HTML snippet that shows the backbone in 3Dmol.js (N, CA, C, O; Angstrom):
<script src="https://3Dmol.org/build/3Dmol-min.js"></script>
<div id="view" style="width:600px;height:400px;position:relative"></div>
<script>
const pdb = `
ATOM      1  N   LEU A   1     -12.380   4.217  15.371  1.00  0.00           N
ATOM      2  CA  LEU A   1     -11.297   4.984  14.675  1.00  0.00           C
ATOM      3  C   LEU A   1      -9.606   4.006  14.742  1.00  0.00           C
ATOM      4  O   LEU A   1      -8.750   4.006  15.627  1.00  0.00           O
ATOM      5  N   ALA A   2      -9.644   3.462  13.767  1.00  0.00           N
ATOM      6  CA  ALA A   2      -7.861   3.024  13.922  1.00  0.00           C
ATOM      7  C   ALA A   2      -6.917   3.347  12.938  1.00  0.00           C
ATOM      8  O   ALA A   2      -7.271   3.643  11.797  1.00  0.00           O
ATOM      9  N   GLN A   3      -5.842   3.318  13.260  1.00  0.00           N
ATOM     10  CA  GLN A   3      -4.528   3.683  12.743  1.00  0.00           C
ATOM     11  C   GLN A   3      -4.525   2.750  11.772  1.00  0.00           C
ATOM     12  O   GLN A   3      -4.419   1.530  11.892  1.00  0.00           O
ATOM     13  N   THR A   4      -4.732   3.856  10.136  1.00  0.00           N
ATOM     14  CA  THR A   4      -4.884   3.125   8.917  1.00  0.00           C
ATOM     15  C   THR A   4      -3.313   3.173   8.197  1.00  0.00           C
ATOM     16  O   THR A   4      -2.983   4.306   7.848  1.00  0.00           O
ATOM     17  N   VAL A   5      -2.376   2.157   7.951  1.00  0.00           N
ATOM     18  CA  VAL A   5      -1.298   2.195   6.734  1.00  0.00           C
ATOM     19  C   VAL A   5      -1.374   1.506   6.074  1.00  0.00           C
ATOM     20  O   VAL A   5      -1.473   0.303   6.319  1.00  0.00           O
ATOM     21  N   LEU A   6      -1.346   2.304   4.389  1.00  0.00           N
ATOM     22  CA  LEU A   6      -1.373   1.526   3.397  1.00  0.00           C
ATOM     23  C   LEU A   6       0.028   1.760   2.564  1.00  0.00           C
ATOM     24  O   LEU A   6       0.186   2.799   1.924  1.00  0.00           O
ATOM     25  N   LYS A   7       1.022   0.747   2.608  1.00  0.00           N
ATOM     26  CA  LYS A   7       2.357   1.142   2.170  1.00  0.00           C
ATOM     27  C   LYS A   7       2.916   0.079   1.034  1.00  0.00           C
ATOM     28  O   LYS A   7       3.084  -1.109   1.308  1.00  0.00           O
ATOM     29  N   VAL A   8       3.138   0.541  -0.044  1.00  0.00           N
ATOM     30  CA  VAL A   8       4.044   0.011  -1.226  1.00  0.00           C
ATOM     31  C   VAL A   8       5.602   0.033  -1.184  1.00  0.00           C
ATOM     32  O   VAL A   8       6.423   0.940  -1.043  1.00  0.00           O
ATOM     33  N   TYR A   9       5.739  -1.954  -1.444  1.00  0.00           N
ATOM     34  CA  TYR A   9       7.326  -2.167  -1.364  1.00  0.00           C
ATOM     35  C   TYR A   9       7.973  -2.881  -2.627  1.00  0.00           C
ATOM     36  O   TYR A   9       7.330  -3.732  -3.243  1.00  0.00           O
ATOM     37  N   ASP A  10       8.955  -2.602  -2.910  1.00  0.00           N
ATOM     38  CA  ASP A  10       9.585  -3.079  -4.450  1.00  0.00           C
ATOM     39  C   ASP A  10       9.804  -4.794  -3.996  1.00  0.00           C
ATOM     40  O   ASP A  10       9.221  -5.291  -3.033  1.00  0.00           O
ATOM     41  N   ILE A  11      10.685  -5.497  -4.827  1.00  0.00           N
ATOM     42  CA  ILE A  11      10.838  -6.422  -4.417  1.00  0.00           C
ATOM     43  C   ILE A  11      11.968  -7.058  -3.128  1.00  0.00           C
ATOM     44  O   ILE A  11      12.047  -8.152  -2.569  1.00  0.00           O
ATOM     45  N   LEU A  12      12.821  -5.648  -3.000  1.00  0.00           N
ATOM     46  CA  LEU A  12      13.987  -6.248  -2.194  1.00  0.00           C
ATOM     47  C   LEU A  12      13.358  -5.820  -0.751  1.00  0.00           C
ATOM     48  O   LEU A  12      13.798  -5.736   0.396  1.00  0.00           O
ATOM     49  N   GLY A  13      12.201  -5.608  -1.343  1.00  0.00           N
ATOM     50  CA  GLY A  13      11.619  -4.798   0.743  1.00  0.00           C
ATOM     51  C   GLY A  13      11.510  -3.103   1.074  1.00  0.00           C
ATOM     52  O   GLY A  13      10.950  -2.657   2.075  1.00  0.00           O
ATOM     53  N   ASN A  14      12.037  -2.434   0.224  1.00  0.00           N
ATOM     54  CA  ASN A  14      12.214  -1.360   0.219  1.00  0.00           C
ATOM     55  C   ASN A  14      10.673  -0.355   0.240  1.00  0.00           C
ATOM     56  O   ASN A  14       9.696  -0.705  -0.421  1.00  0.00           O
ATOM     57  N   GLU A  15      10.674   0.835   1.055  1.00  0.00           N
ATOM     58  CA  GLU A  15       9.264   1.046   0.868  1.00  0.00           C
ATOM     59  C   GLU A  15       9.249   2.584  -0.342  1.00  0.00           C
ATOM     60  O   GLU A  15       9.801   3.684  -0.296  1.00  0.00           O
ATOM     61  N   VAL A  16       8.482   2.030  -1.160  1.00  0.00           N
ATOM     62  CA  VAL A  16       8.024   3.148  -2.543  1.00  0.00           C
ATOM     63  C   VAL A  16       7.360   4.228  -2.496  1.00  0.00           C
ATOM     64  O   VAL A  16       7.447   5.264  -3.155  1.00  0.00           O
ATOM     65  N   SER A  17       6.539   3.843  -1.486  1.00  0.00           N
ATOM     66  CA  SER A  17       5.229   4.850  -1.459  1.00  0.00           C
ATOM     67  C   SER A  17       4.342   4.659  -0.123  1.00  0.00           C
ATOM     68  O   SER A  17       4.217   3.570   0.436  1.00  0.00           O
ATOM     69  N   THR A  18       3.833   5.678   0.248  1.00  0.00           N
ATOM     70  CA  THR A  18       2.704   5.419   1.679  1.00  0.00           C
ATOM     71  C   THR A  18       1.475   6.198   1.269  1.00  0.00           C
ATOM     72  O   THR A  18       1.481   7.423   1.145  1.00  0.00           O
ATOM     73  N   LEU A  19       0.332   5.363   1.049  1.00  0.00           N
ATOM     74  CA  LEU A  19      -0.828   5.766   0.201  1.00  0.00           C
ATOM     75  C   LEU A  19      -1.143   6.630   1.413  1.00  0.00           C
ATOM     76  O   LEU A  19      -1.056   7.858   1.406  1.00  0.00           O
ATOM     77  N   VAL A  20      -1.537   5.848   2.513  1.00  0.00           N
ATOM     78  CA  VAL A  20      -2.067   5.634   3.917  1.00  0.00           C
ATOM     79  C   VAL A  20      -1.411   6.050   5.042  1.00  0.00           C
ATOM     80  O   VAL A  20      -0.325   5.548   5.331  1.00  0.00           O
ATOM     81  N   ASN A  21      -1.865   6.808   5.648  1.00  0.00           N
ATOM     82  CA  ASN A  21      -1.367   6.673   7.191  1.00  0.00           C
ATOM     83  C   ASN A  21      -1.835   8.235   8.544  1.00  0.00           C
ATOM     84  O   ASN A  21      -1.330   9.295   8.913  1.00  0.00           O
ATOM     85  N   LYS A  22      -3.283   7.268   8.869  1.00  0.00           N
ATOM     86  CA  LYS A  22      -3.930   8.156   9.713  1.00  0.00           C
ATOM     87  C   LYS A  22      -5.046   7.180  10.059  1.00  0.00           C
ATOM     88  O   LYS A  22      -5.062   6.030   9.621  1.00  0.00           O
ATOM     89  N   GLU A  23      -6.095   7.748  10.964  1.00  0.00           N
ATOM     90  CA  GLU A  23      -7.096   7.235  11.377  1.00  0.00           C
ATOM     91  C   GLU A  23      -8.201   6.712  10.614  1.00  0.00           C
ATOM     92  O   GLU A  23      -8.672   7.774  10.207  1.00  0.00           O
ATOM     93  N   LEU A  24      -8.573   6.258  10.374  1.00  0.00           N
ATOM     94  CA  LEU A  24     -10.001   6.100   9.609  1.00  0.00           C
ATOM     95  C   LEU A  24     -10.854   4.942  10.421  1.00  0.00           C
ATOM     96  O   LEU A  24     -10.564   3.813  10.817  1.00  0.00           O
ATOM     97  N   SER A  25     -12.109   5.802  10.485  1.00  0.00           N
ATOM     98  CA  SER A  25     -13.230   5.293  10.587  1.00  0.00           C
ATOM     99  C   SER A  25     -13.512   3.974   9.562  1.00  0.00           C
ATOM    100  O   SER A  25     -12.977   3.990   8.453  1.00  0.00           O
ATOM    101  N   SER A  26     -14.579   2.546  10.059  1.00  0.00           N
ATOM    102  CA  SER A  26     -14.666   1.763   9.272  1.00  0.00           C
ATOM    103  C   SER A  26     -15.325   1.953   8.266  1.00  0.00           C
ATOM    104  O   SER A  26     -16.171   2.824   8.468  1.00  0.00           O
ATOM    105  N   GLY A  27     -15.352   1.375   6.833  1.00  0.00           N
ATOM    106  CA  GLY A  27     -15.849   1.618   5.905  1.00  0.00           C
ATOM    107  C   GLY A  27     -15.266   1.630   4.664  1.00  0.00           C
ATOM    108  O   GLY A  27     -14.095   1.250   4.676  1.00  0.00           O
ATOM    109  N   PHE A  28     -15.829   2.030   3.313  1.00  0.00           N
ATOM    110  CA  PHE A  28     -15.069   1.765   2.444  1.00  0.00           C
ATOM    111  C   PHE A  28     -13.947   2.951   1.482  1.00  0.00           C
ATOM    112  O   PHE A  28     -14.491   4.030   1.247  1.00  0.00           O
ATOM    113  N   TYR A  29     -12.771   2.826   1.054  1.00  0.00           N
ATOM    114  CA  TYR A  29     -12.149   3.628   0.696  1.00  0.00           C
ATOM    115  C   TYR A  29     -11.272   3.218  -0.454  1.00  0.00           C
ATOM    116  O   TYR A  29     -10.947   2.080  -0.793  1.00  0.00           O
ATOM    117  N   GLU A  30     -10.888   4.637  -1.101  1.00  0.00           N
ATOM    118  CA  GLU A  30     -10.281   4.188  -2.635  1.00  0.00           C
ATOM    119  C   GLU A  30      -9.261   4.734  -2.578  1.00  0.00           C
ATOM    120  O   GLU A  30      -9.444   5.756  -1.917  1.00  0.00           O
ATOM    121  N   TYR A  31      -7.855   4.633  -3.012  1.00  0.00           N
ATOM    122  CA  TYR A  31      -6.698   5.814  -3.382  1.00  0.00           C
ATOM    123  C   TYR A  31      -6.237   5.376  -4.668  1.00  0.00           C
ATOM    124  O   TYR A  31      -6.445   4.275  -5.177  1.00  0.00           O
ATOM    125  N   GLU A  32      -5.722   6.146  -5.049  1.00  0.00           N
ATOM    126  CA  GLU A  32      -4.928   6.057  -5.925  1.00  0.00           C
ATOM    127  C   GLU A  32      -3.547   6.119  -6.228  1.00  0.00           C
ATOM    128  O   GLU A  32      -2.940   7.122  -5.851  1.00  0.00           O
ATOM    129  N   PHE A  33      -2.818   5.059  -6.960  1.00  0.00           N
ATOM    130  CA  PHE A  33      -1.399   5.001  -6.959  1.00  0.00           C
ATOM    131  C   PHE A  33      -0.701   5.067  -8.099  1.00  0.00           C
ATOM    132  O   PHE A  33      -0.711   4.314  -9.073  1.00  0.00           O
ATOM    133  N   ASP A  34       0.158   6.448  -7.791  1.00  0.00           N
ATOM    134  CA  ASP A  34       0.928   6.954  -9.494  1.00  0.00           C
ATOM    135  C   ASP A  34       2.351   6.356  -9.004  1.00  0.00           C
ATOM    136  O   ASP A  34       3.236   6.626  -8.191  1.00  0.00           O
ATOM    137  N   ALA A  35       1.955   5.112 -10.258  1.00  0.00           N
ATOM    138  CA  ALA A  35       3.611   4.601 -10.233  1.00  0.00           C
ATOM    139  C   ALA A  35       4.192   4.777 -11.490  1.00  0.00           C
ATOM    140  O   ALA A  35       4.955   3.921 -11.937  1.00  0.00           O
ATOM    141  N   SER A  36       3.849   6.044 -12.264  1.00  0.00           N
ATOM    142  CA  SER A  36       4.659   6.785 -13.312  1.00  0.00           C
ATOM    143  C   SER A  36       6.197   6.119 -13.138  1.00  0.00           C
ATOM    144  O   SER A  36       6.857   5.374 -13.862  1.00  0.00           O
ATOM    145  N   SER A  37       6.462   6.772 -11.774  1.00  0.00           N
ATOM    146  CA  SER A  37       8.203   6.693 -11.529  1.00  0.00           C
ATOM    147  C   SER A  37       8.632   5.726 -11.353  1.00  0.00           C
ATOM    148  O   SER A  37       9.847   5.610 -11.193  1.00  0.00           O
ATOM    149  N   LEU A  38       7.683   4.532 -11.314  1.00  0.00           N
ATOM    150  CA  LEU A  38       8.803   3.204 -10.802  1.00  0.00           C
ATOM    151  C   LEU A  38       8.706   2.369 -12.339  1.00  0.00           C
ATOM    152  O   LEU A  38       7.892   2.703 -13.200  1.00  0.00           O
ATOM    153  N   PRO A  39       9.566   1.369 -12.490  1.00  0.00           N
ATOM    154  CA  PRO A  39       9.852   0.805 -13.441  1.00  0.00           C
ATOM    155  C   PRO A  39       8.818  -0.624 -13.616  1.00  0.00           C
ATOM    156  O   PRO A  39       8.157  -0.923 -12.620  1.00  0.00           O
ATOM    157  N   SER A  40       8.726  -1.199 -14.439  1.00  0.00           N
ATOM    158  CA  SER A  40       7.722  -2.167 -14.419  1.00  0.00           C
ATOM    159  C   SER A  40       8.429  -3.379 -13.657  1.00  0.00           C
ATOM    160  O   SER A  40       9.650  -3.258 -13.554  1.00  0.00           O
ATOM    161  N   GLY A  41       7.872  -4.499 -13.120  1.00  0.00           N
ATOM    162  CA  GLY A  41       7.985  -5.548 -11.678  1.00  0.00           C
ATOM    163  C   GLY A  41       7.222  -5.852 -10.978  1.00  0.00           C
ATOM    164  O   GLY A  41       6.158  -5.684 -11.573  1.00  0.00           O
ATOM    165  N   ILE A  42       6.994  -6.302  -9.812  1.00  0.00           N
ATOM    166  CA  ILE A  42       6.646  -7.019  -8.570  1.00  0.00           C
ATOM    167  C   ILE A  42       6.992  -6.070  -7.844  1.00  0.00           C
ATOM    168  O   ILE A  42       8.101  -5.607  -7.576  1.00  0.00           O
ATOM    169  N   TYR A  43       5.690  -5.731  -7.454  1.00  0.00           N
ATOM    170  CA  TYR A  43       5.551  -5.248  -5.740  1.00  0.00           C
ATOM    171  C   TYR A  43       5.045  -6.012  -4.799  1.00  0.00           C
ATOM    172  O   TYR A  43       4.663  -7.182  -4.819  1.00  0.00           O
ATOM    173  N   PHE A  44       5.099  -4.927  -3.672  1.00  0.00           N
ATOM    174  CA  PHE A  44       3.795  -5.575  -2.429  1.00  0.00           C
ATOM    175  C   PHE A  44       3.387  -4.466  -1.684  1.00  0.00           C
ATOM    176  O   PHE A  44       4.053  -3.574  -1.159  1.00  0.00           O
ATOM    177  N   TYR A  45       1.838  -4.725  -1.736  1.00  0.00           N
ATOM    178  CA  TYR A  45       1.318  -3.603  -0.320  1.00  0.00           C
ATOM    179  C   TYR A  45       0.919  -4.427   0.779  1.00  0.00           C
ATOM    180  O   TYR A  45       0.428  -5.554   0.849  1.00  0.00           O
ATOM    181  N   LYS A  46       1.311  -3.436   1.749  1.00  0.00           N
ATOM    182  CA  LYS A  46       1.015  -3.587   3.055  1.00  0.00           C
ATOM    183  C   LYS A  46      -0.389  -2.592   3.708  1.00  0.00           C
ATOM    184  O   LYS A  46      -0.404  -1.407   4.043  1.00  0.00           O
ATOM    185  N   LEU A  47      -1.499  -3.636   3.711  1.00  0.00           N
ATOM    186  CA  LEU A  47      -2.268  -2.789   4.576  1.00  0.00           C
ATOM    187  C   LEU A  47      -2.520  -3.668   6.209  1.00  0.00           C
ATOM    188  O   LEU A  47      -2.517  -4.831   6.615  1.00  0.00           O
ATOM    189  N   THR A  48      -2.827  -1.585   7.048  1.00  0.00           N
ATOM    190  CA  THR A  48      -2.336  -2.292   8.273  1.00  0.00           C
ATOM    191  C   THR A  48      -3.589  -1.477   9.084  1.00  0.00           C
ATOM    192  O   THR A  48      -3.489  -0.257   9.210  1.00  0.00           O
ATOM    193  N   ALA A  49      -4.878  -2.258   9.680  1.00  0.00           N
ATOM    194  CA  ALA A  49      -5.983  -1.036  10.019  1.00  0.00           C
ATOM    195  C   ALA A  49      -6.153  -1.861  11.460  1.00  0.00           C
ATOM    196  O   ALA A  49      -6.634  -2.987  11.593  1.00  0.00           O
ATOM    197  N   GLY A  50      -5.727  -1.157  12.302  1.00  0.00           N
ATOM    198  CA  GLY A  50      -5.717  -1.521  14.345  1.00  0.00           C
ATOM    199  C   GLY A  50      -4.726  -2.862  14.175  1.00  0.00           C
ATOM    200  O   GLY A  50      -3.501  -2.907  14.064  1.00  0.00           O
ATOM    201  N   LYS A  51      -5.884  -4.116  14.200  1.00  0.00           N
ATOM    202  CA  LYS A  51      -5.015  -5.181  14.615  1.00  0.00           C
ATOM    203  C   LYS A  51      -4.981  -6.366  13.221  1.00  0.00           C
ATOM    204  O   LYS A  51      -4.508  -7.453  12.888  1.00  0.00           O
ATOM    205  N   PHE A  52      -5.640  -5.519  12.860  1.00  0.00           N
ATOM    206  CA  PHE A  52      -5.764  -6.467  10.863  1.00  0.00           C
ATOM    207  C   PHE A  52      -4.492  -5.822  10.359  1.00  0.00           C
ATOM    208  O   PHE A  52      -4.164  -4.635  10.344  1.00  0.00           O
ATOM    209  N   ASN A  53      -3.753  -7.097   9.878  1.00  0.00           N
ATOM    210  CA  ASN A  53      -2.678  -6.909   8.859  1.00  0.00           C
ATOM    211  C   ASN A  53      -2.499  -7.833   7.585  1.00  0.00           C
ATOM    212  O   ASN A  53      -2.093  -8.980   7.773  1.00  0.00           O
ATOM    213  N   SER A  54      -2.771  -7.412   6.333  1.00  0.00           N
ATOM    214  CA  SER A  54      -2.405  -7.771   4.912  1.00  0.00           C
ATOM    215  C   SER A  54      -1.617  -7.754   4.151  1.00  0.00           C
ATOM    216  O   SER A  54      -1.154  -6.659   3.831  1.00  0.00           O
ATOM    217  N   LEU A  55      -1.215  -8.741   3.647  1.00  0.00           N
ATOM    218  CA  LEU A  55       0.142  -8.265   2.366  1.00  0.00           C
ATOM    219  C   LEU A  55      -0.079  -8.700   1.114  1.00  0.00           C
ATOM    220  O   LEU A  55       0.316  -9.866   1.121  1.00  0.00           O
ATOM    221  N   LYS A  56      -0.518  -8.414  -0.049  1.00  0.00           N
ATOM    222  CA  LYS A  56      -0.479  -8.742  -0.714  1.00  0.00           C
ATOM    223  C   LYS A  56       0.520  -8.106  -2.033  1.00  0.00           C
ATOM    224  O   LYS A  56       0.941  -6.950  -2.049  1.00  0.00           O
ATOM    225  N   LYS A  57       0.818  -9.280  -3.258  1.00  0.00           N
ATOM    226  CA  LYS A  57       1.609  -8.761  -4.328  1.00  0.00           C
ATOM    227  C   LYS A  57       0.856  -8.598  -5.561  1.00  0.00           C
ATOM    228  O   LYS A  57      -0.118  -9.208  -6.001  1.00  0.00           O
ATOM    229  N   MET A  58       1.524  -7.653  -6.001  1.00  0.00           N
ATOM    230  CA  MET A  58       1.092  -6.925  -7.255  1.00  0.00           C
ATOM    231  C   MET A  58       2.614  -6.824  -8.743  1.00  0.00           C
ATOM    232  O   MET A  58       3.834  -6.692  -8.642  1.00  0.00           O
ATOM    233  N   ILE A  59       1.652  -6.975  -9.993  1.00  0.00           N
ATOM    234  CA  ILE A  59       2.591  -6.936 -11.099  1.00  0.00           C
ATOM    235  C   ILE A  59       2.626  -5.393 -11.485  1.00  0.00           C
ATOM    236  O   ILE A  59       1.510  -4.883 -11.385  1.00  0.00           O
ATOM    237  N   LEU A  60       3.470  -4.657 -11.836  1.00  0.00           N
ATOM    238  CA  LEU A  60       3.482  -3.442 -12.471  1.00  0.00           C
ATOM    239  C   LEU A  60       3.782  -3.525 -14.079  1.00  0.00           C
ATOM    240  O   LEU A  60       4.959  -3.771 -14.341  1.00  0.00           O
ATOM    241  N   MET A  61       2.996  -3.376 -15.080  1.00  0.00           N
ATOM    242  CA  MET A  61       3.191  -3.614 -16.033  1.00  0.00           C
ATOM    243  C   MET A  61       3.186  -2.316 -17.360  1.00  0.00           C
ATOM    244  O   MET A  61       2.194  -2.186 -18.077  1.00  0.00           O
ATOM    245  N   LYS A  62       4.268  -1.549 -17.505  1.00  0.00           N
ATOM    246  CA  LYS A  62       4.060  -0.411 -18.439  1.00  0.00           C
ATOM    247  C   LYS A  62       4.107  -0.925 -19.881  1.00  0.00           C
ATOM    248  O   LYS A  62       3.957  -0.144 -20.820  1.00  0.00           O
TER     249      LYS A  62
END
`;
const viewer = $3Dmol.createViewer("view");
viewer.addModel(pdb, "pdb");
viewer.setStyle({}, {cartoon: {color: "spectrum"}});
viewer.zoomTo();
viewer.render();
</script>
């Protein structure tokens, strides 16, 4: 098991949502992100699982 955290940030680096923050075993997982309260724009999501870190950009268009 590894502590897994998946967070979404706005363009200024402010955290807007935490989708996952728990210990998970290896495998495939799927989570829904409800962005209905957020304006269109560029956001970043960061996944941390154990020693693994990944930061990606996403564009929200309404």
